[in-house]
Residue, then its C-alpha position, 0 to 999 in steps of 0.5 A: x532738177x533746179x527746183x528740187x535742188x532749191x527745195x533741198x537747199x531751203x528745207x535741209x542743210x544738205x550741201x547742194x550748190x546751184x551755179x545758175x540764175x534761178x527764176x521766180x517760176x523755178x522758186x514757185x516750183x520748189x514747193x512741188x518737191x517738198x514731199x520728195x525732200x521729206x522722203x530724202x530726210x526719211x531715208x536718211x533717218x532710216x539709214x542712220x537707224x540701221x547703223x546704230x547698234x541696238x543697245x538702248x532704244x532710248x539712246x537710239x531715239x535720242x541719236x535719231x532725233x538729233x540727226x533729225x534736227x541737224x539735217x533740217x537746221x532746226x528750221x521748223x522748230x524756229x517757226x514753232x517757237x515763234x508761233x508759241x510766243x506769238x499765241x501766248x503774247x499776241x492776244x491784243x491784235x494780229x499785228x502784235x502777234x506778227x511783231x512777236x513772230x519777228x522778234x529773234x528772242x525766244x520767251x519761256x513759252x517757246x522754250x517749254x513748247x519746244x521741250x514738250x514737242x521734242x520730248x514727245x517725239x523722243x518718247x514715241x521714237x523710243x517706243x516705236x523702235x521696238x516695232x517691226x514697221x518702224x522704218x516705214x513710219x520713220x520714212x513717211x513722217x517727214x513726208x507728211x510733215x512737209x505736205x502740211x506746208x503744201x496744204x496750207x499754201x493751197x488753202x490759206x492766204x499768205x499774209x507777209x508781203x515781204x516774207x521768204x514764201x512770198x514768191x513761193x505762193x505767187x508762182x506756185x503751180x496750184x493744179x500740180x501741187x494739188x495732184x502731188x498732195x493727193x498722190x502723196x496722201x494716198x501713198x501714205x494711206x497705204x503705207x501707214x494707214x488711214x487713221x494716221x493720215x486723217x490725224x495729219x489732216x486734222x492737225x493741219x486743219x486745226x492749225x489753219x483755223x487757229x491762224x485764220x482766227x488770230x492772223x487772218x492767214x499764215x506766215x512762214x513760221x506757221x508753215x514751220x510749226x505745222x511741220x513739227x506738229x504734224x510729225x509729232x502727232x504722227x509719231x505719237x499716234x502710231x504708238x497707239x494705232 
């Protein structure tokens, strides 16, 4: 339970205090609950959707997306922005890319990237709201978004020794994480379909390849970017599937 609360604290802005000493092992185990945190986010968004009057799909989509950003505190959007700047301005070397990621300022590329990703999410949400299976899609999308982090942790070296995810990677129970990832993907397959799940996997594989080429590994910002890109990709793909 402690590890789940820690995961909820880290990935959301839900106020769940912990009044106990946390061990490194418990920190590592938090990753096992990332898909479950995604499920909590999905049910929260579904609940908000049910409460919103059906006057305008565009307005509904905007409200849902606003709560989506608020409940996560923009954590993953920040990672996406840092990666966008680094990929645009860090062509000289991996070290330059890492320096740009650490810079708290956002450049024009970061702003444009965030705008486009949020625009695509909003447009897809507006369309999907008219579909009978929308709530199911909305619930599963944050789950697969956080599975992206799990997949990258299991498959790609973490290259920031002083990063927030250092202990997470060091003490991650890999067998349990692999099993949870597999089970979550299978459930998602039966929930939203094989093609959508395959697309999510392809996006993570592409992110992994790009990170390996540029950085020889991943950082916390790459984890955040993967969440946003997988969620965007899933929502957009469900419009066409």
